[in-house]
C-alpha positions, 0 to 999 in steps of 0.5 A: 500500500505504501509503495503504491501511494509513493509510486503515484506521488513519484509519478507526479514529481518525476519530471520536476528538477531534483533541486526542487524535489529536495527543497520540497522535502526539506520544507516538509521536514521543517513543517513536521518539525513544527508539528512535532514541537506543537504536539509536544513530547506526548506524540511521536511523529517520527514515522512521518519523516519517512515520506520526504526521505523516500521521495527524495531518494526515489527521485534523486538517488539512494546517496541522499539517504544518510544526509536526509536521515541525519536532518530528520533526526536533528529536526526531531531533536531540536523540536523536542528540545524546544518543546521542553523535553527533559532527559535523565542523562545527556546520553538519552537524546543521543540514543534517540537520535541514533536509533531514529537515524538507524530506523530511517535508514532501514525503512527508507532502504526497504521501501526503495528495495520494494520499489526497485523489485516492483520495477524489475518485475514490471520490466520482466513482465514486458520482456520476452524471456528467450530473446530479451526483446519486447513481448506481446504486452509491451508491443500492445502498450507501445502500439496503443500509444502510437495509434493515439499519436497517429490519430492526433498528428495524422502520420503513417504507421506501419506494422510488419509481421515476420515469420521464419520459414520452415523453422521446425526444420531447424529444430529437427535438424540442429536441435532446440538449443540451436533453434533458441539461439536462432530466435535470440539472434533474430531478435537481437539483429532486429533491435540492432538495425531498426530506428530508435523510434521503432518497436520490436517484439516477439509475439510467440514461437518464431513470429516477430512483429515491428512497429514503424512510425512515420515511415512512408509507404514507399520506403517500407519494402526497401527497409524490410529488405535491407533489414532482412539481409542484416538478419541473415548475416547474423544467422549464417554461422548458426543454422545456415541459410534462413528465410522469412515470410513478411507481411507489412501494412502501412496505415495512412488512416490509423487502425481502430485497434491493435487487434485490427493492426495485427490481424491485417499484418498477419493476413499479409504474412500468410499471403506471403507464405502462400506465395513462396518463402522469402517473400514480403507482401505489403499493403496500404490502408487508406480511408474506407468504410470497411477498412479494407486494404489495397492490393499489395504494392509489390511482391519481392524476395525478402533476402534478395 
């Protein structure tokens, strides 16, 4: 619960300058010091100092944990002293300061560890375990954002569906370990040779998908052909010659959904596979009542 609340606050503060977050945290500590003074020695509000500490180290880094813990402990000491707290021995306030410092350090570290663990879990949930690239979930999230952008700014959006030809032969002839190495090599090659704005994901088995924002329709097949050559160069030393069937759809009018986008690209891929291996089929979606796509622009060998 605490992690969720802090996460929401952090998401708001994430874009703020670090100095502003630090200043806000120190102001919050000062306010808590005043509250500690007003409530006197009967009420212990030490736990409330955890909030500004965690906010700062979440945004500015864990190197601020100790300095902020010292400031929080000192603030509480000064507030209690100003409120007239009396101690049997001078060692008592020193003990209180030290114990609060340790508690602040431990709790802050634990909360940050939980946040980092949640972030790692989220990253793993969006990553394909075999290839290390994006999975279906990450692709869908990215595609939804790109569809929304395309609708606002009216730019073309291309989805490319890639299926390895006769992949079962690789597993049967060379073994599943070689098949896994092949899939990893394909994923790494795709990510390495696309633009930074493009999205690459493995959506299951030997099928990969790419999202190419802002690419003109007449550039798509050239781009896919060059990309395929790069992929083949990475694979020759693993399993020998390998080809792919590719279906591509360029949406001049944004698709209604990610499912529609994938369905049309998948259909183009099956047309390419039926036409013969090592083939690309590319179509363009223009504005039409039924969202029908045009006839393929061309048919070409992917690895030519």
